[in-house]
N, C-alpha and C positions, 0 to 999 in steps of 0.2 A: 775540529771533528771530535765527537765524544769518544772516550776509550771503548775498547771492545767489550768490556763488561757491561756497558750501558746500551749496547746495540740490541736490536730486535732479533728474534730467533730466525733461523733459516726458513722455518715454516711460515712465519709472518711475512717474509720478504718475497714469497713466491709471486709470479705474475698473476694478475687478477682478471684473467679471461681475455676476450678478444680485443678489449680496449688497450691492452699492452701496459696498463698501469701496474705499479707495484703495490701489493695489498697493504703492506705496512705503511706506506706513504699515504694511501687513501684513508686508512684508518686514523693516522695521526692528524691529518688535516680535518677529518670529520670530528675528532675530539676537540681540536682547537675551535672549530665553529660552534660546537655545542657549548663550550666554555664561554664563548662570546655571547651566545644567546642567553646563557644563564647569568649574565652580568659580569663575567670575567673570573669568577671564583667558584669552584665546585669541589665535592668530595669524590673519591673513586667510586663509591657505591652509587652515587647519583649518575655518574658517567656510565656505569655498567647498566643501570636500569634504562637510561634513555637510549643507549647505543645498542644494547643487546649483546655486547661483547663480554666475555668472562673477565673476572677481576685480574687474573695473572697476565692476560694479554694487555689490558689497560695499564697495569703497573709497569710492564716492560716498556710500553710506548711512552708513558709519562716520564720514566727515568731517562729515556733518550732525549725527550723534549727539554727536560730540566738541564741535562748536560750541555745541550746546545744553547741554552739561554732563552728558549721560546716559552718556557713555563717555569715557574718557581714554586717551591713548596713553602707554605706558610707555617708559622709556629704551631698553629692549630691542626696541622697535618693535612689541611685542604690545599688544593692546587690553584694557582692564579696565573693568568697570562703574564708572560715575562717581558722584560724591557726590549729584547732584540726585535720583537714584533713591531715596535714603534717605528723603527727606521724603515722596515718593509712597508708598513701601512702608509707612512708619510710619502714615500716614493710612489707607491701605487696610486694614492689619492691625487698627487700632482699630475701624474700621467693621465688619469681619468679626467681631471679637469682640463688638461690640454686638448684631449679628444673632444670634450664637450663644448669648448669655446665657440667654434663656428656655428653650432646649433643655437647656442645662447645668443650669438650675434644676430641670427635670423629672428629670434624671438623679439629682440629689441627693435629691429627694423619693422616688424609687423605689428607690434603693440605700442611701441614708443616708451616702454617702461623698462626698468632694470630687471635683468634676468639672472637667475641663480641656479646653481646645482648643489645639492646637499646629499650626504650619506648618513645612514644610521650606523654609528660607530659605538658599539656597546649600548649604553643607555642614553647616549647623547646624539644630537644632530651636529654634524660638522660641515661647514660650507667649503666646498672644494673648487668652485669656479664662480665667477661673476663677470657679466658685461654690463656696464652702467648705462643708464638712460642718457640721452643727449639733452634732456631738460635741465635748466639751471637748478631747479628744485627737484632732487632725485634721492632715491634711497641708496645707501652704501652699507654693505656688510663686508667686513674684512675676511678675506679668504683664510681659512684656518680657524675662524671663530666657532666656538662650541656653545650650544644652547640646549636647554631641555626641550624635548619634543612636544610636550603638551600645549605649549604656547605658540607654536608655529604652524603655518600651512604645510610646509614640507614634512614636518613631524607627523601631522595628521595623515597626510597622504601615504607615508611610509607605514605607520602603525595600523592603518586600516586593513592591511593585508595580514596582520598577525592575529592569532587566536586571542580571544578576550582574556583568558587566564594569563597569557604571557604579558599582555598589556598591563593588567592589574599588578603583576609581579614587578614590572618595570616601574610603574608609578609608585609602588610601595618602596622601592629602593631609592628613587630620586626625590620623592615628595612632589607636590604640585604648587610651588610658590607662585604667587601672583606677580606677573611682570607689570600688569596694568589692572584697572578695575574690571576689565572685560575678559581677563584670563579665566579659562575654565579651571576650577580648583577642586572639583568633585569627581571622583573616579566614575561613578555611574553616569554623570552628565557627559563626561568625556567619551565613554563607550557609546553613548547615544549619538554623539557627534561623529564618531567613526562609522557607525552604521549609516549615517546620512552621507558620509563620504563614499562609502561603497555603493549606495543607491544612486548618487549623482555622478560619480566618476571623477570628482575633483574635490579639493579641500579649500577652505577659506580661513584666513587669519584676518579677522576684522578688528584691528587695533588691540589684539590680544598680546602681542609682543612689544609693540611700540605704539603709543597714542597717535592717531591720525594717519596710520599706515594700513593699507589693505593689501593682502597677498592672495593670489590664486595659485594652486599647486596641483601637480599630478605626479604619480609615480612613473618611473621609467620601466616599462614592462620587460620582464625576463632579463633584467640587468644582472651581471655577475655578482654584484653586491647591491644591497638595498639602496636605491638612489631615487631622487625625485628632482624635478625642475619646477621653477616658479617664476612668476613676475611679481614685482611689488612696486608700489608707488603711493603718493598721497591719496587719501580717500576722496579728495575733490576731483581727481582725474580717474582713479581706479574705482569706479562706482559699482554698485550692485548690478546696474543695467549693463555695464561693460563686459560682464562675464559671458554674455552671448557671443561676443566677438573673441574674447581672450581665450576662453577654455578650449574651443575647437583647435585653435592655433597651438596651444600647449600640448594637447593630446596628439596632434599630428607630428609635432617636432619630437615629442617623447618617443613616439613609435619609430621615427627615423633614427633617433639616437640609439634606440635599442638595437636596431639592425647594425648600425656602425660598431657598437660595442661587441656584438656577436662576431663580427668579422675580425675583431682583434683578439678573440679568444681561440686558442688552439683547439682543434677538434679532438 
């Protein structure tokens, strides 16, 4: 536990209304999420502007988070997400993947192809669950693998729900390296692709991450963290015409998974 000098004031710790939450906790978690949205490193003035909280309040909260190891202060005086969050995130991701596996198994049964679940973790996509196809030739993505979102179907499905300026900022931080000759490497073209995802309700990776592999993906609506599910397979089996069968199944199972995840979240 942090020393008393690093704790928030009594005023910050008061209950936050009918929900029974503690205001300082709610504010601290909000700051952590804002840091993650900003790429993991921010200054106090940026947090004050985005959150609307006064600088003294943010400073007290950040001192507590630093003392607990959830935030660290950089030599340039900016604040970055701390290493203790890694253990929490890994445990939560494993649990989320466990909850998702029965739904991914149904995707495999109904489409015949490998099913995946992925999260947007900072600026990267991380795969948290997979159920492989029964075909001898099938796709395999190691659970825990991290990739950049611009070259994946799940990445497009997740970023389509973000404001364009946030997407541009993310692309500026990560760059847009080409995984294949079909990878989108221009920010304007990528934003156009995201507009198409919003219009259609699903995303496609057509040999953009791996040659000869096509993927269809949809976001999990109202997920407690940004999540998407997908199926992937060889382009010879997962054809453009097959989307008429695959996409409705993806959307239906994503909706069911959303309900299941909501049931796991305390009111």
